[in-house]
Steps between C-alpha positions, in 0.01 A plus 500: 500500500233373742643338814284307747631338815250211482241403240236226533418229247156351566429157350132505401481257209372199690206298375390394848360166382422393860232772507311308230230690313585825687812536284361365174484849347722702731851485648513406868632843615192663343249286693278709731575488873330648804211646302659807338863395446694276264783277626771708327395810698681365806859477369451823300380682814792354696738648241372856521462480881865385514621793288558295181381704203625287209321170439507268199194270487570187296182364343434201277183293555168680421648849565212720379324562832833545679611760243169686526512494880857629527469755219768766555512432874299798628335326803842404639663838420712317244423728203849650488706660223803317634425149614140430599333175398572327167314191374749259341343225285719261297581658164651402167871564470700506177684171557219298660164524666419311816262485793631537852595146597581548871515774761866580436465468123226767513737735686787420261284597200452846656865574567490816285210641702693457826823632353327830421487584871856393596366358828719395791236245603212313336200378699326193354135458599213265427166649397280247676548532876299692759721678754640835617876535508738796522763412242717788626552313830602191301745715298652637823553139615659418162744793528583436866606144418690602185287238327506420130153343517238523774204261503186583699406196708213417726508257792244223439408198716775242438239239397393732213853597390521221241249693284745790456848590389685497832803712595750366753684795663764545769460720809589815300227428242745395228357219287702180506265270309184492285244222513232498229183343649707261718356182645697561822547877537799623701338839561156661521600813302287492184594720205230758417625550143611855584864578424736798508802460270799721449448593136842387377468164678157433348608614154801266502285203612226566244750522213685187616173300514326656200486167313363308799157367403224647721755702699360561847625696801446230761625208293785660303602859583530470879700172492726655231566808717582285800738280303677817386563591863252792513366611839137382529294600803153407630283795606242372745149642460238442770198693371189375317577334167266285295559318176149496354592238241222250579124551516513403869770754597334767281162445669662489845698823451182682392305363798775614739437859391159495671619372838409732788869586533645401161854367500552688173371856540393687186428818694843604630558868435880474484513208251222547250414250230434690178290385206336628183177660618204507263252785518195313629211588733496406870369164619128459570369277778121475499281502812397135447860374470706327772876560499736343750885512508571592140720709275276666242638692202377830359201487271376171648124464553390267779132399518544151650712349778880502507700331777877477546579580136710726276287681243667692215397828336174517300378159622123457532360261764131474413198467731472170682860401413724372781880514467724336762878455535555601138697730271294674231710708259408823324205546261340167593124457551355245743135434409194502728464219757838349413716350776881527473695308765883494502557596138739713297316674218719696257435829319206573266304185587121474482349253746132425441202487737433220744845342468697324773878535464696289748294214644540140614800293599859558391621251241831521308484686171505257208712719268745694720472373858803701618357828362125481565503404866450665841120454475470798262275554200690714245348691208722661234452850366237589235315179590122472499316265737134435401206514744413221743818291489706352784882489500688281749836545676849458347348603168591741220281669240632713215309645206144582401304199622135409447257270678600220258850493656354395837337153484194509729602859587809388696877517464609249763797541732839454333369571148617763246326684216731694265342654195748678274404798286332366189400167658137403491360523850 
């Protein structure tokens, strides 16, 4: 019998629709971050740095790249005979077959996996946040308070608290009330979506609420536990934590990495962030190039100018090109004499010669104004941008486009081009 004190269940099935074309073909946790990493690398690295060697990764939406990236867990030292990392997609069962319908429903459907390890505690994590946290310290807090459930919380400005699930706690940290996105918050402790449960407590709650449609931890499981008189505690976390769920916060978190003294440090020796490393040549920066305040991945070739940007592995910035305040993901080519200004360009994109990406005034996007905002031009993966076109701000382009898709050679601010596979360009 395998016995583990604490196992982690990492929810990585999210579609991430607020990232627009960046998540059209890939789950949000598999989106590139900081040049060489993917978002899921951060919670996985936290697990192994915290001494947790058994992790179930629950996938659903567009899981292929996530599965390939995680593999058998070698980069995170999670290739174990007992435990290690296990990818858990929804699967067909004899009596019925169903997708995961909520965060808690996804965990409920993997009860057998957890039972294998007879854990005392289960750590529930989200696969789409950027942070470093020692879960062992949180577990010590959980034990010291004889808690049944501990919820990691972060103090936020009280004027922003209405955007979060808020925990109201007494002076000992025991939670007395939940408020889900309250209009008038009674506390500034925002839930981070990180929970430690006593296994028996969680199991009982999941079984009791198994028929609840879209069963969710914040909306259903936590209130149920509190009503049952369980001891719920708020663990206050004061480090760096970023939900990169919008294009604006994703762009901002990447840009923060290139500050002179970054708030989030990727270079700490004692808390490394691990990732799947490809065997690729070193970066090449030519003598005619200009590079200023950048992160540049391995295998990148820089012949033009790059300022204040995050450049992924195997990216080519051609002669005469100028890139500013932008994120360019792996295997993308920026053509000669092209200007890129405040853009997010996904993986495997070909940008032609003489283009201007990111120009003019900001106007609201006509299709998804809440998604394509922040003054960004966003280009989805595997897209092709022809030569000599101009793309405005708050725009999105996805697919293989031709000159005919740009009337007078321009995609104005706030416009969208989405060409699906098989469409005529």
